[in-house]
mmJSON file of the N, C-alpha and C atoms, coordinates in Angstrom:
{"data_MODEL":{"atom_site":{
"group_PDB":["ATOM","ATOM","ATOM","ATOM","ATOM","ATOM","ATOM","ATOM","ATOM","ATOM","ATOM","ATOM","ATOM","ATOM","ATOM","ATOM","ATOM","ATOM","ATOM","ATOM","ATOM","ATOM","ATOM","ATOM","ATOM","ATOM","ATOM","ATOM","ATOM","ATOM","ATOM","ATOM","ATOM","ATOM","ATOM","ATOM","ATOM","ATOM","ATOM","ATOM","ATOM","ATOM","ATOM","ATOM","ATOM","ATOM","ATOM","ATOM","ATOM","ATOM","ATOM","ATOM","ATOM","ATOM","ATOM","ATOM","ATOM","ATOM","ATOM","ATOM","ATOM","ATOM","ATOM","ATOM","ATOM","ATOM","ATOM","ATOM","ATOM","ATOM","ATOM","ATOM","ATOM","ATOM","ATOM","ATOM","ATOM","ATOM","ATOM","ATOM","ATOM","ATOM","ATOM","ATOM","ATOM","ATOM","ATOM","ATOM","ATOM","ATOM","ATOM","ATOM","ATOM","ATOM","ATOM","ATOM","ATOM","ATOM","ATOM","ATOM","ATOM","ATOM","ATOM","ATOM","ATOM","ATOM","ATOM","ATOM","ATOM","ATOM","ATOM","ATOM","ATOM","ATOM","ATOM","ATOM","ATOM","ATOM","ATOM","ATOM","ATOM","ATOM","ATOM","ATOM","ATOM","ATOM","ATOM","ATOM","ATOM","ATOM","ATOM","ATOM","ATOM","ATOM","ATOM","ATOM","ATOM","ATOM","ATOM","ATOM","ATOM","ATOM","ATOM","ATOM","ATOM","ATOM","ATOM","ATOM","ATOM","ATOM","ATOM","ATOM","ATOM","ATOM","ATOM","ATOM","ATOM","ATOM","ATOM","ATOM","ATOM","ATOM","ATOM","ATOM","ATOM","ATOM","ATOM","ATOM","ATOM","ATOM","ATOM","ATOM","ATOM","ATOM","ATOM","ATOM","ATOM","ATOM","ATOM","ATOM","ATOM","ATOM","ATOM","ATOM","ATOM","ATOM","ATOM","ATOM","ATOM","ATOM","ATOM","ATOM","ATOM","ATOM","ATOM","ATOM","ATOM","ATOM","ATOM","ATOM","ATOM","ATOM","ATOM","ATOM","ATOM","ATOM","ATOM","ATOM","ATOM","ATOM","ATOM","ATOM","ATOM"],
"id":[1,2,3,4,5,6,7,8,9,10,11,12,13,14,15,16,17,18,19,20,21,22,23,24,25,26,27,28,29,30,31,32,33,34,35,36,37,38,39,40,41,42,43,44,45,46,47,48,49,50,51,52,53,54,55,56,57,58,59,60,61,62,63,64,65,66,67,68,69,70,71,72,73,74,75,76,77,78,79,80,81,82,83,84,85,86,87,88,89,90,91,92,93,94,95,96,97,98,99,100,101,102,103,104,105,106,107,108,109,110,111,112,113,114,115,116,117,118,119,120,121,122,123,124,125,126,127,128,129,130,131,132,133,134,135,136,137,138,139,140,141,142,143,144,145,146,147,148,149,150,151,152,153,154,155,156,157,158,159,160,161,162,163,164,165,166,167,168,169,170,171,172,173,174,175,176,177,178,179,180,181,182,183,184,185,186,187,188,189,190,191,192,193,194,195,196,197,198,199,200,201,202,203,204,205,206,207,208,209,210,211,212,213],
"type_symbol":["N","C","C","N","C","C","N","C","C","N","C","C","N","C","C","N","C","C","N","C","C","N","C","C","N","C","C","N","C","C","N","C","C","N","C","C","N","C","C","N","C","C","N","C","C","N","C","C","N","C","C","N","C","C","N","C","C","N","C","C","N","C","C","N","C","C","N","C","C","N","C","C","N","C","C","N","C","C","N","C","C","N","C","C","N","C","C","N","C","C","N","C","C","N","C","C","N","C","C","N","C","C","N","C","C","N","C","C","N","C","C","N","C","C","N","C","C","N","C","C","N","C","C","N","C","C","N","C","C","N","C","C","N","C","C","N","C","C","N","C","C","N","C","C","N","C","C","N","C","C","N","C","C","N","C","C","N","C","C","N","C","C","N","C","C","N","C","C","N","C","C","N","C","C","N","C","C","N","C","C","N","C","C","N","C","C","N","C","C","N","C","C","N","C","C","N","C","C","N","C","C","N","C","C","N","C","C","N","C","C","N","C","C"],
"label_atom_id":["N","CA","C","N","CA","C","N","CA","C","N","CA","C","N","CA","C","N","CA","C","N","CA","C","N","CA","C","N","CA","C","N","CA","C","N","CA","C","N","CA","C","N","CA","C","N","CA","C","N","CA","C","N","CA","C","N","CA","C","N","CA","C","N","CA","C","N","CA","C","N","CA","C","N","CA","C","N","CA","C","N","CA","C","N","CA","C","N","CA","C","N","CA","C","N","CA","C","N","CA","C","N","CA","C","N","CA","C","N","CA","C","N","CA","C","N","CA","C","N","CA","C","N","CA","C","N","CA","C","N","CA","C","N","CA","C","N","CA","C","N","CA","C","N","CA","C","N","CA","C","N","CA","C","N","CA","C","N","CA","C","N","CA","C","N","CA","C","N","CA","C","N","CA","C","N","CA","C","N","CA","C","N","CA","C","N","CA","C","N","CA","C","N","CA","C","N","CA","C","N","CA","C","N","CA","C","N","CA","C","N","CA","C","N","CA","C","N","CA","C","N","CA","C","N","CA","C","N","CA","C","N","CA","C","N","CA","C","N","CA","C","N","CA","C","N","CA","C"],
"label_alt_id":[null,null,null,null,null,null,null,null,null,null,null,null,null,null,null,null,null,null,null,null,null,null,null,null,null,null,null,null,null,null,null,null,null,null,null,null,null,null,null,null,null,null,null,null,null,null,null,null,null,null,null,null,null,null,null,null,null,null,null,null,null,null,null,null,null,null,null,null,null,null,null,null,null,null,null,null,null,null,null,null,null,null,null,null,null,null,null,null,null,null,null,null,null,null,null,null,null,null,null,null,null,null,null,null,null,null,null,null,null,null,null,null,null,null,null,null,null,null,null,null,null,null,null,null,null,null,null,null,null,null,null,null,null,null,null,null,null,null,null,null,null,null,null,null,null,null,null,null,null,null,null,null,null,null,null,null,null,null,null,null,null,null,null,null,null,null,null,null,null,null,null,null,null,null,null,null,null,null,null,null,null,null,null,null,null,null,null,null,null,null,null,null,null,null,null,null,null,null,null,null,null,null,null,null,null,null,null,null,null,null,null,null,null],
"label_comp_id":["UNK","UNK","UNK","UNK","UNK","UNK","UNK","UNK","UNK","UNK","UNK","UNK","UNK","UNK","UNK","UNK","UNK","UNK","UNK","UNK","UNK","UNK","UNK","UNK","UNK","UNK","UNK","UNK","UNK","UNK","UNK","UNK","UNK","UNK","UNK","UNK","UNK","UNK","UNK","UNK","UNK","UNK","UNK","UNK","UNK","UNK","UNK","UNK","UNK","UNK","UNK","UNK","UNK","UNK","UNK","UNK","UNK","UNK","UNK","UNK","UNK","UNK","UNK","UNK","UNK","UNK","UNK","UNK","UNK","UNK","UNK","UNK","UNK","UNK","UNK","UNK","UNK","UNK","UNK","UNK","UNK","UNK","UNK","UNK","UNK","UNK","UNK","UNK","UNK","UNK","UNK","UNK","UNK","UNK","UNK","UNK","UNK","UNK","UNK","UNK","UNK","UNK","UNK","UNK","UNK","UNK","UNK","UNK","UNK","UNK","UNK","UNK","UNK","UNK","UNK","UNK","UNK","UNK","UNK","UNK","UNK","UNK","UNK","UNK","UNK","UNK","UNK","UNK","UNK","UNK","UNK","UNK","UNK","UNK","UNK","UNK","UNK","UNK","UNK","UNK","UNK","UNK","UNK","UNK","UNK","UNK","UNK","UNK","UNK","UNK","UNK","UNK","UNK","UNK","UNK","UNK","UNK","UNK","UNK","UNK","UNK","UNK","UNK","UNK","UNK","UNK","UNK","UNK","UNK","UNK","UNK","UNK","UNK","UNK","UNK","UNK","UNK","UNK","UNK","UNK","UNK","UNK","UNK","UNK","UNK","UNK","UNK","UNK","UNK","UNK","UNK","UNK","UNK","UNK","UNK","UNK","UNK","UNK","UNK","UNK","UNK","UNK","UNK","UNK","UNK","UNK","UNK","UNK","UNK","UNK","UNK","UNK","UNK"],
"label_asym_id":["A","A","A","A","A","A","A","A","A","A","A","A","A","A","A","A","A","A","A","A","A","A","A","A","A","A","A","A","A","A","A","A","A","A","A","A","A","A","A","A","A","A","A","A","A","A","A","A","A","A","A","A","A","A","A","A","A","A","A","A","A","A","A","A","A","A","A","A","A","A","A","A","A","A","A","A","A","A","A","A","A","A","A","A","A","A","A","A","A","A","A","A","A","A","A","A","A","A","A","A","A","A","A","A","A","A","A","A","A","A","A","A","A","A","A","A","A","A","A","A","A","A","A","A","A","A","A","A","A","A","A","A","A","A","A","A","A","A","A","A","A","A","A","A","A","A","A","A","A","A","A","A","A","A","A","A","A","A","A","A","A","A","A","A","A","A","A","A","A","A","A","A","A","A","A","A","A","A","A","A","A","A","A","A","A","A","A","A","A","A","A","A","A","A","A","A","A","A","A","A","A","A","A","A","A","A","A","A","A","A","A","A","A"],
"label_entity_id":["1","1","1","1","1","1","1","1","1","1","1","1","1","1","1","1","1","1","1","1","1","1","1","1","1","1","1","1","1","1","1","1","1","1","1","1","1","1","1","1","1","1","1","1","1","1","1","1","1","1","1","1","1","1","1","1","1","1","1","1","1","1","1","1","1","1","1","1","1","1","1","1","1","1","1","1","1","1","1","1","1","1","1","1","1","1","1","1","1","1","1","1","1","1","1","1","1","1","1","1","1","1","1","1","1","1","1","1","1","1","1","1","1","1","1","1","1","1","1","1","1","1","1","1","1","1","1","1","1","1","1","1","1","1","1","1","1","1","1","1","1","1","1","1","1","1","1","1","1","1","1","1","1","1","1","1","1","1","1","1","1","1","1","1","1","1","1","1","1","1","1","1","1","1","1","1","1","1","1","1","1","1","1","1","1","1","1","1","1","1","1","1","1","1","1","1","1","1","1","1","1","1","1","1","1","1","1","1","1","1","1","1","1"],
"label_seq_id":[1,1,1,2,2,2,3,3,3,4,4,4,5,5,5,6,6,6,7,7,7,8,8,8,9,9,9,10,10,10,11,11,11,12,12,12,13,13,13,14,14,14,15,15,15,16,16,16,17,17,17,18,18,18,19,19,19,20,20,20,21,21,21,22,22,22,23,23,23,24,24,24,25,25,25,26,26,26,27,27,27,28,28,28,29,29,29,30,30,30,31,31,31,32,32,32,33,33,33,34,34,34,35,35,35,36,36,36,37,37,37,38,38,38,39,39,39,40,40,40,41,41,41,42,42,42,43,43,43,44,44,44,45,45,45,46,46,46,47,47,47,48,48,48,49,49,49,50,50,50,51,51,51,52,52,52,53,53,53,54,54,54,55,55,55,56,56,56,57,57,57,58,58,58,59,59,59,60,60,60,61,61,61,62,62,62,63,63,63,64,64,64,65,65,65,66,66,66,67,67,67,68,68,68,69,69,69,70,70,70,71,71,71],
"pdbx_PDB_ins_code":[null,null,null,null,null,null,null,null,null,null,null,null,null,null,null,null,null,null,null,null,null,null,null,null,null,null,null,null,null,null,null,null,null,null,null,null,null,null,null,null,null,null,null,null,null,null,null,null,null,null,null,null,null,null,null,null,null,null,null,null,null,null,null,null,null,null,null,null,null,null,null,null,null,null,null,null,null,null,null,null,null,null,null,null,null,null,null,null,null,null,null,null,null,null,null,null,null,null,null,null,null,null,null,null,null,null,null,null,null,null,null,null,null,null,null,null,null,null,null,null,null,null,null,null,null,null,null,null,null,null,null,null,null,null,null,null,null,null,null,null,null,null,null,null,null,null,null,null,null,null,null,null,null,null,null,null,null,null,null,null,null,null,null,null,null,null,null,null,null,null,null,null,null,null,null,null,null,null,null,null,null,null,null,null,null,null,null,null,null,null,null,null,null,null,null,null,null,null,null,null,null,null,null,null,null,null,null,null,null,null,null,null,null],
"Cartn_x":[24.78,25.653,26.939,27.355,28.614,28.602,27.448,27.344,27.431,26.861,26.879,28.286,29.096,30.488,31.2,30.964,31.588,31.06,29.753,29.143,29.721,29.881,30.457,31.881,32.68,34.089,34.185,33.338,33.361,32.901,31.859,31.35,32.436,33.217,34.301,35.521,35.531,36.649,37.926,37.764,38.934,39.244,40.519,40.943,40.72,40.793,40.717,41.791,42.975,44.112,43.813,43.364,43.133,41.963,40.914,39.744,40.165,40.88,41.353,42.309,43.186,44.171,43.472,42.409,41.682,40.946,40.681,39.986,40.94,42.206,43.189,43.148,42.699,42.675,43.347,43.626,44.291,43.286,43.824,42.935,42.275,42.955,42.356,41.111,41.171,40.019,38.848,39.114,38.05,37.473,38.341,37.903,37.021,37.422,36.657,35.285,35.215,33.917,33.043,33.611,32.846,32.341,33.104,32.726,31.903,31.56,30.688,31.378,32.707,33.457,33.501,33.784,33.791,32.584,32.047,30.985,31.59,30.815,31.254,31.072,32.148,32.064,31.459,31.007,30.474,31.523,32.757,33.847,34.057,34.049,34.233,33.071,31.87,30.666,30.803,31.195,31.359,32.465,33.558,34.684,34.28,33.533,33.087,32.202,31.233,30.319,31.063,31.995,32.735,33.718,34.488,35.548,35.001,33.891,33.382,32.068,31.634,30.402,29.193,29.107,28.061,26.859,25.685,24.421,24.332,24.255,24.196,23.038,21.875,20.689,20.903,21.533,21.809,22.758,23.799,24.784,24.15,23.292,22.629,21.544,20.698,19.479,19.397,20.201,20.103,19.061,18.434,17.396,17.981,17.426,17.874,19.064,19.656,20.806,22.081,23.035,24.298,25.09,25.107,25.916,25.041,25.587,24.923,25.074,23.973,24.098,25.008,25.802,26.688,25.839,26.148,25.33,25.919],
"Cartn_y":[99.12,98.601,99.43,99.998,100.749,101.926,102.638,103.789,103.312,102.131,101.616,101.207,100.731,100.401,101.683,102.769,104.054,104.554,104.449,104.871,104.08,102.782,101.919,102.349,102.54,102.917,104.232,105.208,106.515,106.37,105.554,105.324,104.717,103.81,103.157,104.066,105.183,106.113,105.577,104.742,104.139,104.811,104.908,105.393,104.274,104.611,103.588,102.529,102.995,102.104,101.107,101.632,100.792,99.834,100.313,99.471,98.322,98.653,97.642,96.652,97.174,96.337,95.237,95.595,94.611,93.587,93.928,93.0,92.292,92.686,92.048,92.528,93.789,94.382,95.752,96.298,97.6,98.731,99.912,101.073,101.408,101.095,101.333,100.471,99.236,98.341,98.906,99.36,99.934,101.175,102.025,103.24,102.911,101.913,101.529,100.967,100.27,99.768,100.946,101.843,102.992,103.872,103.954,104.804,104.079,102.814,102.085,101.536,101.576,101.044,99.517,99.024,97.576,97.223,96.035,95.545,94.778,94.648,93.872,92.396,91.644,90.202,89.508,88.281,87.51,87.364,87.114,86.953,88.244,89.372,90.672,90.958,90.634,90.828,90.069,88.804,87.963,88.512,88.949,89.499,90.748,91.634,92.879,92.546,91.66,91.297,90.655,89.76,89.053,89.993,90.727,91.567,92.716,93.309,94.505,94.273,92.976,92.637,93.386,93.391,94.135,93.236,93.822,93.154,92.925,91.654,91.323,92.009,92.035,92.644,94.134,94.81,96.234,96.459,95.66,95.837,95.584,94.579,94.255,95.248,95.63,96.391,97.774,98.024,99.297,99.259,98.104,97.991,97.411,97.854,97.349,98.125,97.583,98.219,97.939,98.863,98.683,97.513,97.429,96.391,95.328,94.13,93.033,93.322,93.269,93.534,92.505,92.956,92.045,91.144,89.859,88.922,88.693],
"Cartn_z":[84.748,85.787,85.882,84.774,84.746,85.733,85.791,86.7,88.142,88.41,89.785,90.207,89.273,89.603,90.048,89.329,89.68,91.027,91.214,92.48,93.653,93.461,94.49,94.816,93.778,93.983,94.745,94.377,95.048,96.504,96.733,98.093,98.97,98.396,99.136,99.293,98.559,98.642,98.017,96.973,96.33,94.993,94.681,93.375,92.357,91.08,90.027,90.271,90.641,90.912,92.02,93.172,94.355,94.125,93.48,93.194,92.275,91.213,90.272,90.912,91.768,92.455,93.254,93.956,94.775,93.928,92.667,91.765,90.809,90.847,89.978,88.539,88.36,87.012,87.054,85.89,85.826,86.014,86.321,86.463,85.124,84.015,82.692,82.51,82.982,82.884,83.673,84.894,85.723,85.044,84.528,83.846,82.641,81.877,80.679,81.058,82.181,82.664,83.09,83.876,84.366,83.229,82.159,81.025,79.972,80.249,79.339,78.105,78.078,76.93,77.032,78.243,78.5,79.362,79.156,80.018,81.18,82.252,83.407,83.064,83.111,82.833,84.058,83.865,84.995,86.086,85.675,86.643,87.436,86.748,87.4,88.353,87.904,88.716,90.041,89.937,91.138,92.033,91.421,92.191,92.958,92.302,92.951,94.151,93.945,95.027,96.191,95.891,96.933,97.653,96.893,97.472,98.312,97.868,98.548,99.28,99.391,100.106,99.525,98.196,97.496,97.225,97.368,97.07,95.555,95.136,93.7,93.001,93.659,93.059,92.805,93.769,93.588,92.41,92.334,91.26,89.89,89.801,88.527,88.141,89.134,88.813,89.434,90.468,91.179,92.282,92.486,93.517,94.793,95.928,97.22,97.745,98.785,99.425,98.632,98.704,98.001,98.578,99.909,100.552,101.208,101.285,101.988,103.477,104.243,105.684,106.356,107.284,108.018,108.894,108.884,109.689,111.054],
"occupancy":[1.0,1.0,1.0,1.0,1.0,1.0,1.0,1.0,1.0,1.0,1.0,1.0,1.0,1.0,1.0,1.0,1.0,1.0,1.0,1.0,1.0,1.0,1.0,1.0,1.0,1.0,1.0,1.0,1.0,1.0,1.0,1.0,1.0,1.0,1.0,1.0,1.0,1.0,1.0,1.0,1.0,1.0,1.0,1.0,1.0,1.0,1.0,1.0,1.0,1.0,1.0,1.0,1.0,1.0,1.0,1.0,1.0,1.0,1.0,1.0,1.0,1.0,1.0,1.0,1.0,1.0,1.0,1.0,1.0,1.0,1.0,1.0,1.0,1.0,1.0,1.0,1.0,1.0,1.0,1.0,1.0,1.0,1.0,1.0,1.0,1.0,1.0,1.0,1.0,1.0,1.0,1.0,1.0,1.0,1.0,1.0,1.0,1.0,1.0,1.0,1.0,1.0,1.0,1.0,1.0,1.0,1.0,1.0,1.0,1.0,1.0,1.0,1.0,1.0,1.0,1.0,1.0,1.0,1.0,1.0,1.0,1.0,1.0,1.0,1.0,1.0,1.0,1.0,1.0,1.0,1.0,1.0,1.0,1.0,1.0,1.0,1.0,1.0,1.0,1.0,1.0,1.0,1.0,1.0,1.0,1.0,1.0,1.0,1.0,1.0,1.0,1.0,1.0,1.0,1.0,1.0,1.0,1.0,1.0,1.0,1.0,1.0,1.0,1.0,1.0,1.0,1.0,1.0,1.0,1.0,1.0,1.0,1.0,1.0,1.0,1.0,1.0,1.0,1.0,1.0,1.0,1.0,1.0,1.0,1.0,1.0,1.0,1.0,1.0,1.0,1.0,1.0,1.0,1.0,1.0,1.0,1.0,1.0,1.0,1.0,1.0,1.0,1.0,1.0,1.0,1.0,1.0,1.0,1.0,1.0,1.0,1.0,1.0],
"B_iso_or_equiv":[0.0,0.0,0.0,0.0,0.0,0.0,0.0,0.0,0.0,0.0,0.0,0.0,0.0,0.0,0.0,0.0,0.0,0.0,0.0,0.0,0.0,0.0,0.0,0.0,0.0,0.0,0.0,0.0,0.0,0.0,0.0,0.0,0.0,0.0,0.0,0.0,0.0,0.0,0.0,0.0,0.0,0.0,0.0,0.0,0.0,0.0,0.0,0.0,0.0,0.0,0.0,0.0,0.0,0.0,0.0,0.0,0.0,0.0,0.0,0.0,0.0,0.0,0.0,0.0,0.0,0.0,0.0,0.0,0.0,0.0,0.0,0.0,0.0,0.0,0.0,0.0,0.0,0.0,0.0,0.0,0.0,0.0,0.0,0.0,0.0,0.0,0.0,0.0,0.0,0.0,0.0,0.0,0.0,0.0,0.0,0.0,0.0,0.0,0.0,0.0,0.0,0.0,0.0,0.0,0.0,0.0,0.0,0.0,0.0,0.0,0.0,0.0,0.0,0.0,0.0,0.0,0.0,0.0,0.0,0.0,0.0,0.0,0.0,0.0,0.0,0.0,0.0,0.0,0.0,0.0,0.0,0.0,0.0,0.0,0.0,0.0,0.0,0.0,0.0,0.0,0.0,0.0,0.0,0.0,0.0,0.0,0.0,0.0,0.0,0.0,0.0,0.0,0.0,0.0,0.0,0.0,0.0,0.0,0.0,0.0,0.0,0.0,0.0,0.0,0.0,0.0,0.0,0.0,0.0,0.0,0.0,0.0,0.0,0.0,0.0,0.0,0.0,0.0,0.0,0.0,0.0,0.0,0.0,0.0,0.0,0.0,0.0,0.0,0.0,0.0,0.0,0.0,0.0,0.0,0.0,0.0,0.0,0.0,0.0,0.0,0.0,0.0,0.0,0.0,0.0,0.0,0.0,0.0,0.0,0.0,0.0,0.0,0.0],
"pdbx_formal_charge":[null,null,null,null,null,null,null,null,null,null,null,null,null,null,null,null,null,null,null,null,null,null,null,null,null,null,null,null,null,null,null,null,null,null,null,null,null,null,null,null,null,null,null,null,null,null,null,null,null,null,null,null,null,null,null,null,null,null,null,null,null,null,null,null,null,null,null,null,null,null,null,null,null,null,null,null,null,null,null,null,null,null,null,null,null,null,null,null,null,null,null,null,null,null,null,null,null,null,null,null,null,null,null,null,null,null,null,null,null,null,null,null,null,null,null,null,null,null,null,null,null,null,null,null,null,null,null,null,null,null,null,null,null,null,null,null,null,null,null,null,null,null,null,null,null,null,null,null,null,null,null,null,null,null,null,null,null,null,null,null,null,null,null,null,null,null,null,null,null,null,null,null,null,null,null,null,null,null,null,null,null,null,null,null,null,null,null,null,null,null,null,null,null,null,null,null,null,null,null,null,null,null,null,null,null,null,null,null,null,null,null,null,null],
"auth_seq_id":[1,1,1,2,2,2,3,3,3,4,4,4,5,5,5,6,6,6,7,7,7,8,8,8,9,9,9,10,10,10,11,11,11,12,12,12,13,13,13,14,14,14,15,15,15,16,16,16,17,17,17,18,18,18,19,19,19,20,20,20,21,21,21,22,22,22,23,23,23,24,24,24,25,25,25,26,26,26,27,27,27,28,28,28,29,29,29,30,30,30,31,31,31,32,32,32,33,33,33,34,34,34,35,35,35,36,36,36,37,37,37,38,38,38,39,39,39,40,40,40,41,41,41,42,42,42,43,43,43,44,44,44,45,45,45,46,46,46,47,47,47,48,48,48,49,49,49,50,50,50,51,51,51,52,52,52,53,53,53,54,54,54,55,55,55,56,56,56,57,57,57,58,58,58,59,59,59,60,60,60,61,61,61,62,62,62,63,63,63,64,64,64,65,65,65,66,66,66,67,67,67,68,68,68,69,69,69,70,70,70,71,71,71],
"auth_comp_id":["UNK","UNK","UNK","UNK","UNK","UNK","UNK","UNK","UNK","UNK","UNK","UNK","UNK","UNK","UNK","UNK","UNK","UNK","UNK","UNK","UNK","UNK","UNK","UNK","UNK","UNK","UNK","UNK","UNK","UNK","UNK","UNK","UNK","UNK","UNK","UNK","UNK","UNK","UNK","UNK","UNK","UNK","UNK","UNK","UNK","UNK","UNK","UNK","UNK","UNK","UNK","UNK","UNK","UNK","UNK","UNK","UNK","UNK","UNK","UNK","UNK","UNK","UNK","UNK","UNK","UNK","UNK","UNK","UNK","UNK","UNK","UNK","UNK","UNK","UNK","UNK","UNK","UNK","UNK","UNK","UNK","UNK","UNK","UNK","UNK","UNK","UNK","UNK","UNK","UNK","UNK","UNK","UNK","UNK","UNK","UNK","UNK","UNK","UNK","UNK","UNK","UNK","UNK","UNK","UNK","UNK","UNK","UNK","UNK","UNK","UNK","UNK","UNK","UNK","UNK","UNK","UNK","UNK","UNK","UNK","UNK","UNK","UNK","UNK","UNK","UNK","UNK","UNK","UNK","UNK","UNK","UNK","UNK","UNK","UNK","UNK","UNK","UNK","UNK","UNK","UNK","UNK","UNK","UNK","UNK","UNK","UNK","UNK","UNK","UNK","UNK","UNK","UNK","UNK","UNK","UNK","UNK","UNK","UNK","UNK","UNK","UNK","UNK","UNK","UNK","UNK","UNK","UNK","UNK","UNK","UNK","UNK","UNK","UNK","UNK","UNK","UNK","UNK","UNK","UNK","UNK","UNK","UNK","UNK","UNK","UNK","UNK","UNK","UNK","UNK","UNK","UNK","UNK","UNK","UNK","UNK","UNK","UNK","UNK","UNK","UNK","UNK","UNK","UNK","UNK","UNK","UNK","UNK","UNK","UNK","UNK","UNK","UNK"],
"auth_asym_id":["A","A","A","A","A","A","A","A","A","A","A","A","A","A","A","A","A","A","A","A","A","A","A","A","A","A","A","A","A","A","A","A","A","A","A","A","A","A","A","A","A","A","A","A","A","A","A","A","A","A","A","A","A","A","A","A","A","A","A","A","A","A","A","A","A","A","A","A","A","A","A","A","A","A","A","A","A","A","A","A","A","A","A","A","A","A","A","A","A","A","A","A","A","A","A","A","A","A","A","A","A","A","A","A","A","A","A","A","A","A","A","A","A","A","A","A","A","A","A","A","A","A","A","A","A","A","A","A","A","A","A","A","A","A","A","A","A","A","A","A","A","A","A","A","A","A","A","A","A","A","A","A","A","A","A","A","A","A","A","A","A","A","A","A","A","A","A","A","A","A","A","A","A","A","A","A","A","A","A","A","A","A","A","A","A","A","A","A","A","A","A","A","A","A","A","A","A","A","A","A","A","A","A","A","A","A","A","A","A","A","A","A","A"],
"auth_atom_id":["N","CA","C","N","CA","C","N","CA","C","N","CA","C","N","CA","C","N","CA","C","N","CA","C","N","CA","C","N","CA","C","N","CA","C","N","CA","C","N","CA","C","N","CA","C","N","CA","C","N","CA","C","N","CA","C","N","CA","C","N","CA","C","N","CA","C","N","CA","C","N","CA","C","N","CA","C","N","CA","C","N","CA","C","N","CA","C","N","CA","C","N","CA","C","N","CA","C","N","CA","C","N","CA","C","N","CA","C","N","CA","C","N","CA","C","N","CA","C","N","CA","C","N","CA","C","N","CA","C","N","CA","C","N","CA","C","N","CA","C","N","CA","C","N","CA","C","N","CA","C","N","CA","C","N","CA","C","N","CA","C","N","CA","C","N","CA","C","N","CA","C","N","CA","C","N","CA","C","N","CA","C","N","CA","C","N","CA","C","N","CA","C","N","CA","C","N","CA","C","N","CA","C","N","CA","C","N","CA","C","N","CA","C","N","CA","C","N","CA","C","N","CA","C","N","CA","C","N","CA","C","N","CA","C","N","CA","C","N","CA","C","N","CA","C","N","CA","C"],
"pdbx_PDB_model_num":[1,1,1,1,1,1,1,1,1,1,1,1,1,1,1,1,1,1,1,1,1,1,1,1,1,1,1,1,1,1,1,1,1,1,1,1,1,1,1,1,1,1,1,1,1,1,1,1,1,1,1,1,1,1,1,1,1,1,1,1,1,1,1,1,1,1,1,1,1,1,1,1,1,1,1,1,1,1,1,1,1,1,1,1,1,1,1,1,1,1,1,1,1,1,1,1,1,1,1,1,1,1,1,1,1,1,1,1,1,1,1,1,1,1,1,1,1,1,1,1,1,1,1,1,1,1,1,1,1,1,1,1,1,1,1,1,1,1,1,1,1,1,1,1,1,1,1,1,1,1,1,1,1,1,1,1,1,1,1,1,1,1,1,1,1,1,1,1,1,1,1,1,1,1,1,1,1,1,1,1,1,1,1,1,1,1,1,1,1,1,1,1,1,1,1,1,1,1,1,1,1,1,1,1,1,1,1,1,1,1,1,1,1]
}}}
């Protein structure tokens, strides 16, 4: 999941700072997740999906589309 967090951030064109800011965490926290030092907590997982309209299945498994289609 850590690689997908980085892939998502790069796709969105956000810096570690801006990505973390939208999730209410520091850029160090985002960096540690991307580098596999910290795991994504359930709360962080939910925040990422909600804030960036991300497909939960993609974030968990890498399968399917990155984003939830707009309805």
